[in-house]
N, C-alpha and C positions, 0 to 999 in steps of 0.2 A: 497517397498523400501525393507520392512523386509523379503519379502519373497524370493528376487534377491538374497540379502545380503547371506540368508541363503541356499542356492541353489548349489552360489558361492562357499560359504566355502565347502559347501557339497562334490563337483566336486574337492577341491584342497584335500581335506583330502584322497577320494578315489585313487587320483593320486598317494600319496603319500604311497599308502595300509596302512592309519591308519584309526582302527578302533575306534570312539568313544564312549564312553558313555553309557551304559543305559541311565541314568537321561536324556542324552543331547538331546535320539534319542524320549523319554516321552514328554520334553518340545516343543519341534519345529518339530517334525514329530509328528504331534495329526489330525486325520482320517477327511474327510470333512464331510462323510457318518456319520458316528455315534456324531459330531460335529458339529449343525444344524447351533449354531448360531456365526460358528466362521467367521470375517472378512473375510478369504481368500475368502473364500464360497461365501458371500455376494456379494463381488466386481464382483467374474470372471462370477457370474451371470446376476451384472451389465452391464459390457464388451462384454458378451457375449449372447444378446437376443436370443430367438432360443435355445441358446445350452442346452443340456440333459450335466447330469452326467455320463458318458460310465459304464458302468458294466462289469466286468472278463466274457465273455464268455467261458473262459479255466481257468487250476488251473498252469499253465506251460505257459511258454514264447515261441513264434514259432519260433523266432530264434535258440535259441539251446536246447528247450525244456525241462531248469531248471523249478523247481518249483518255482513260486512265491513268496516271503518274501518279509519283510519288518525291520527287525531288524538289519540283518551286511550289513553295505558297501561295503563291501570289498566282499562279495559272491556273484553271480552265482544267477541269480531271482529277484536280488534288484526289488523293486519298492517303489518312495517315497511316502504313503500317503496325503502329504501335497501337492503335482503336481496330480492334478486328469487329465482324457482325458474326453473333454466334443464334443460330436459331436453334427448336426445337425437335430433337432427337424423336422417330413413331412412339416409339418405347415413353418416351413424357408425355409428350399428347393424351396418348393412353390411361397413364398411372389420371391427369387432371381429369378424364372423365369418369373415373370411376372415383376421386377425391368427396366424398362426404363434408367437410370443409365451406367454406365461405372462399369465392377465388377470388383473389386480386386484382385490382386494373388489367392488370399485363399479361397474367394467365388466364384471365376470360375473351382477350385480344386473340391470345393465341388459338381460344377454341373457334372462336366467329373465324379467322384465318384460314386454320382447317379448313373448317366447310362449306367455304366460299372457294376452296380451291388455290386460295391466294400464295404465290410464294415471293418470300421478298428478295429486293434488290437491294444493290447499292447506290445511294447520288453521289456525284462531288462533294466538294466541303463548301465551294461555289454556292450547289444551288438550294445546298442545306440555306448558308447562309441568305441567299437572295429569295425563300421560302420565309424565312423567321424574320424579314425586316431589316436585313444589313446591308446597306451600301457595299458596292464594289464597283472594281469599274468591270466593263468593259470594251470587245474591240472594234476600234469603230471605222472598221475596213470588211470593202467583200470579199468575201474569200470566193476569190472565180477559179480556185483551181474545181472543188466540187460537182464545175457546166463542164470542163475539158474532157470526162468522160460522157457526162450525157451527150454533149452535143454530134458525138460521135456515134452512141448506138443508134441506130435504126430501130426504129416501132417507141410506141410505149406513148401516153397522152400527156403532157401540160394543162396545171390546175392553177394560171395569172386570179391572183390572188390582190385584189384593188380594196382598201379603207374609203370608203362613204364619208367618214371623215376631213380628210382630205386625197380626194378624186385626181388632181393633176399632178401632187407629192408622190403619186404611188402608183403611176401607171406608165409599165417598162417598157418602153418606145424600143429599146433595141431588143426584144426578147429574143428572137429569131437568130440572133449572132449568141443570142447564151445557149440556149438548147438544142438549135434547128431544126431544120424538116419538119416539124412532127404536129401535130391534131393539138389544138390547148381552146379549151374555155377558159373563159373569164367569170369571177369571183364576186361580183359587189359584195362584202362582209361587213357585219356590224349592220342590218339595219333595221334591230329592236332598239337603236341608240337614235334614231332619226327622229326627226320632229314632226307631228301634225301636218307644218303647210309644206312639207317635202313629198315632190314628183318625182315619183321613184320613175316609172315608164318614162321621163323626160331626160334623169342619168341614163336609161340604158341605149334607148334610142343618140343619147349626144355621141356615148361610148363607142358605137357603133359604128360611128360617123369618122372617127379617126384612124391613122393609116397603120397601127398594126394593129386596129380591132377588124380588117381586113378579112381573113383568111381564120379567121372565129367561130367555132361551131354556135359555138351559142355563147350570149347575156346572162349567167344566172342571180340573182337579188339574193344574198344569204343572210341567217344569223347561225352564227353557234348556241347561243342563249336560247334561242324561242324555237331550233329546230326548224325556222322556216326556207323551204329552199331543198329544202334533203333528198324530195322526192326527184325532182329532173338530177342534179349529183347525181344520186343511185342508178338513173338511168347511165350517165358514162361512165363510172367505174364501172357496172357489171359488165358493160361493153369492151371496157380492156381489160376485164379480167379475165373474158371467156376464150381470147385471144391471147392470155396467157406473160400480158404484159404489165407494164409499169406505170403507175404513176404519178408525177411527180408535182408538190405545192411549189411554187418559188411566186417572190414577191419579193417586196423592199418588209424591213422590219417591222413591228408594230403592227404590223396589217390585223393580226389574228388566228397566224398560220399554226401554231401549235395551241390556239382557242383549239380547231378545226378540229387536230390531230385528236386532244381529251376526250371530244365529242365522239369521237369516230373509237375510241379507248374505254368513255362508257355504254356504247353499241356493243362493243365488244366482250364486257363485263369485268374487261380492266381496270385495279384501280391504280398502278404505275403510271400516273399523270406525270406531263414533258411541268417543267418549270416557266409560269407564265408570272410576266413582271410587266409595267409602265417602261420602262428600262430596253431602252435599243438594244440589239447583240446578245439577249439570252439562249438561243439556241446557237450552237457554233457548227455539233454535227450535222452529218445524215441520219433520221432517227425512222427508223421501218415499222410498217406495221404489215401483218401476215393478208398479202390479197385473197385467199381460199376462207380465214379465219372472218373478214369483212364480207364478202361475198355471201356468206352461209348468214350471218345475221340479219345483212339486209335487207334480204331476201324474207327474211324470217318478221323483220319489222314490216316490212309494205302488207304482211298479211295480217297485219294490226294495227292495218290501215293507218301506220305512222303513227300508231296511240301509243309513249309510252307504259300508258295504266297495268298493263295486264301485260308486257315484256316482257316477257326473259330469256337472256340470254341461252343461244341451244348452244354449248360450246364446253367440253370440262379440260381440254388441253388443248394450249394453242399449238400451232404448228411456226416453229423458230427455223424452221431450213424451209419457207415457203419460197418458190421459185419466181413469184409478181408478188408487186407490194405497194405497199400504197406510202411515199418516201417525202417527208420533213427533211426542205434544203434552210441552212441559214440564210438568215435577209440579205437582204442587198443594202449597203446603206447610205442614206438618203443626208446629205450632206448639208442643207437647208430645214433641217427639222430643230427646232427646243430638247431635244433629249438629247445633244451634240454637247450640251449649255448646262443642264439642270443634269441633280448626281441623283439615283434612284431612290433617297425617302424623299424630297421638291418632286418628281414625275408624276406624284398622288397627288399634287394642288393641281396641276395642267391635265389632267385625263378625262374622258367621260365614265362618270359611274353610271349613270341613270339616262332616262329618254332625254333628249336636250329639249330644255324650253326658252325661245328664242327673247332675246333686251332690245327694244326699240331705245333708238335715240335722234334724237332732232336737235342739231347745230348751226347755227349761223355761219357767217363770213368770217377770220381772223380769225378764228378761235380752231381751237387744238383739244383733243382728248385724249390723253393716256390709255392702255389695258394692261392693267396689269404689271405697270412696271416696265414689258417688254417691249412694246410697240407703242408710236403714235402717230396718232395721221392729224394733217394738218390740213384746215381748210382756207385755202388763201382766195381764192374767188367764185364767187356764186350768186346771183340774182336771187333768190329766195331760200330759208333753209333746208337744208339736205338730211331727209334719214334714212340712217342705219341700224339693219338688223343684224343683230349679232348673236353668232349660233356658239359660247361659249362655254364650257365647265363652272359650275355650280362657284368653287371658290373665286373664281375671276371676275364674277360680275360684280359683286360689292369692290374693289378695287380698281373704277373707273373714275379718272382726274379730269375736270375739264379747266382750261381759264384759255386768257387771250392769249395769240401769235407772238405780241411782242413783251407778254411779260416772261416765254418761258426759261430765257439765260438767266437771266436773275430768280428765278426760279431753280432753275439747277444749282444756279454757282451756291446759292443762300442752306438751300434743301437737300438737295441731292438727293438720296433714296432711304433722309433718316425717318419721312413718314411715310407708313406704310399704303398709300395711295399709288407712290411713285418708286413702291419699293417690287422690285422680282416679288415671287414666293419660299426664299432662300431664307437659311439666317441671318441675324446678325453677324455673327460669327467668323461667318465667313466671306463677309463685305471687307474684315481686315487680311485674311490670308490668300483669296482669292477672287479678286475684287468680279462684280456683274460686268461683263463690259455695256461702253458705253453704246445711249440708241444713235445710228449714224444714218441719214437721204439714201434712201435704198428704191423711191420710184416716185415719178410724174405720172396724174391718169387728168384724162381729159373727156368729164364726162356724157353722155350719150346716151336720150331716151331709147335710140332704133336698138340700140348692141348695150343691153346691161351687163352690170358687172360684179361677178363675186371674186372676194378676193379673201385666197385659203392664206393662213399666217402660222408658216413655222410648223403645221401639225398640228396646233391646239386647238383650231377650230375656223369658222369660215363668216365673212362681215358682206352682206347684198348693202345697192349702194343704192337711192334713184331717189332724185332731182331733176334740177333745172338743164336744159341744153345746155353746156361748154362749164360747166363747174369744173371749177380746175381744185385736187385737193393730193398731197404728199401722205407717203408713208416715211416712218423709220423704225428698223430694227436692230436688236442689238449683230455692234460689227458689220451692219448694211446688209445681214442675212435675203437671199432674195425670197420673196415672197410670188406664187403662184397664183393669174388672175387669170379669170375666163369670160368672155362674153356671152357668159349664160349664167340665167338664176333658175337654178330647181326649183321654184316656187307654185303650191298649187294655181292655179286659175279659180277666180270663184266663177263659180255656177247660178246660172236664172235662181233655182233651187235656195243656196244658201243667202243669195243681192234678200 
């Protein structure tokens, strides 16, 4: 009973982001390995006959890469020493196999894990909370120390991952300064979310013309969900592994690096996936996948023509001491991202979960419209109505409000965030404790038909603008956060057959 109360109290402390005193930790978090006479240890042994205490196989969390520690509950990598994990002994598994009585779900899971060769691994408390939907704080600073060794090492290949839903915001302009003079390819991830009118070939050509992509070996459209682009990626991975060199996944937060690693773990037949969440900064340390095992499985998958229907991973034991690996690095932090404002629970309303369906708006001069309460566009001058095509998550499409520019100040003074059309997707209780930042002017754009304009808003989505020559519109964001605009429209042109 005392153990349950202590765990419940520690959960509430972590949720409120309060760090207990060192004296409290010393009294309550007693290491059962060192203190053999602990009543909690004896009670667990009596309740779980045939189970033995699990020993740490690695020094870091398999979900986020943070080093294990047991002193700071609010920090990544925390594992309570008073709640060890127990695993079944071989004798206990044989006993379950011979048992004639019906098995309970836990016993059945033990037999399934034993048949598939799954070995239990411990994840930190932060990863456990994220996977169960509990809001946690994430570090908003780029860990550049991890690139210090990478820059000095010779050889190896870098995979620069770019998010197609936020192309200009996830381009790594200082890539060679981070990783040094290494061969690299560019992976355009999340292709499965792109709408039907998105021209991926035009996006690849535009990225190849950028200065940072001048020395890139290739630009590959990719999807970790539909396995599109896996064949060309396998080619470059195999070439690097034949040289016995590492491959590094590098990119900004929330571009899908952990999803790519989970895809590779699925190919390996490994069930210990990385922690994935809509909040930025989930992965903290380096996470490795053995290159020898991965190359073998990718070759076997290629023999099946990359069809997972009849594919079985040809590996029984993983090589944990491989000389070359596929390594996932912690993400670079983008300052102009909505994830810096929203919490873990609020981010689920501003993320893409399925294929994007655009929404068309037509607005006249002297009008303005809000998008989800965190962006406002004012059309100050235009001879003819302007057309805006919005590529946004589904929850935000119902939170669009239009009014005259002359009524904006009165509307904000009288109503503010009280109506849901002008409020961002946050709880009403948060407006009292942590008010949402007010919208401030960020950029003025003069429209030109010769250079179509695409506006990327804070990593949430993008807008394509068409209208008369010389039309002027202004953009407002929380605290004036910068938006990315590019003179390019990645929209497929209608062919003669379509017309």
